[in-house]
Structures are given as C-alpha cells and as structure tokens.
C-alpha positions in Angstrom: 153.8 109.0 114.4 153.3 109.0 118.3 150.4 111.4 118.0 148.5 109.1 115.7 149.2 106.3 118.1 147.7 108.2 120.8 144.7 109.2 118.8 144.3 105.3 117.6 144.4 104.2 121.4 141.9 106.7 122.7 139.6 105.8 119.7 140.0 102.2 120.6 139.4 102.7 124.1 136.5 104.7 123.6 134.8 102.2 121.5 135.2 99.5 123.9 134.0 101.9 126.8 131.1 102.7 124.6 130.1 99.0 124.0 130.7 98.3 127.9 128.3 101.4 128.6 125.7 100.5 126.2 125.6 96.8 127.5 125.3 98.0 131.2 122.6 100.3 130.4 120.8 97.6 128.5 120.9 99.8 125.2 122.8 96.9 123.4 122.8 93.1 124.2 125.8 91.0 124.2 124.9 89.5 120.9 124.1 92.9 119.2 126.0 93.5 116.2 127.0 97.0 117.0 128.3 95.9 120.3 130.3 93.4 118.8 131.4 95.7 116.1 132.4 98.3 118.7 134.5 95.7 120.6 136.1 94.4 117.5 137.2 97.8 116.1 138.3 99.2 119.4 140.4 96.0 120.1 141.9 95.9 116.9 142.9 99.6 117.1 144.4 98.8 120.7 146.3 95.9 119.2 148.0 98.0 116.6 149.1 100.3 119.1 150.2 97.5 121.2 152.3 96.0 118.4 153.8 99.3 117.3 154.7 99.7 121.1 156.1 96.2 121.5 153.8 95.4 124.5 153.4 91.7 124.6 150.7 91.5 127.2 148.6 93.9 125.5 149.1 92.4 122.1 147.8 89.2 123.6 144.9 90.7 125.4 143.8 93.0 122.5 144.3 90.2 119.9 142.3 87.7 121.9 139.5 90.3 122.5 139.3 91.0 118.7 139.1 87.1 117.9 136.3 86.6 120.4 134.6 89.6 119.0 135.0 88.3 115.4 134.0 84.8 116.1 130.6 86.1 117.8 130.0 88.2 114.7 130.4 85.6 112.3 128.7 82.7 114.3 125.1 81.9 113.2 122.4 83.7 115.1 119.3 81.8 116.4 116.1 83.3 115.0 112.9 82.9 116.8 110.4 80.9 114.8 107.5 83.0 113.4 104.3 82.8 115.4 
C-alpha cells in the first residue's frame, strides 16, 4: 500500500507541476480547462495521500486547492461576442 501511495503522490505532484510549467510558459492560461483539470486531479491525489497519512496541514492545503480548481471549472466562462 505504501508503494501505491508513493505513486499517487508522485502523479499528483507531477500534474500540479505540469500545470504550473504550462502556465509559466504561456502554453495554458489560468482559465484553461486542461490547467484546471491538472490542478484538480493533482490536488485530489495529494489529498488522498495526505488523508491516508493523516497529515492535517496537507489535507487542508490540498482540499482547498481542489475546491478552488473545481469552482473555477464549473463557473460560467465569458464568451466574446461574435464580430
């Protein structure tokens, strides 16, 4: 089980780092669906690992990160009017 948790934590961290890298390189914008999905999935994976390991600070951090990403995904997007 410990190997599974390590794999989940590496995958979660990798997704968040991928999103950050893509944002910094202007590949994705902060409103981009892929950016938000990578952050959501990465933070959910890390939250699961934190819960399993009973790390309250990380549970709070990763859960908040997931909630912010989820809210950003489901809120209405502004669409430019046709020209």
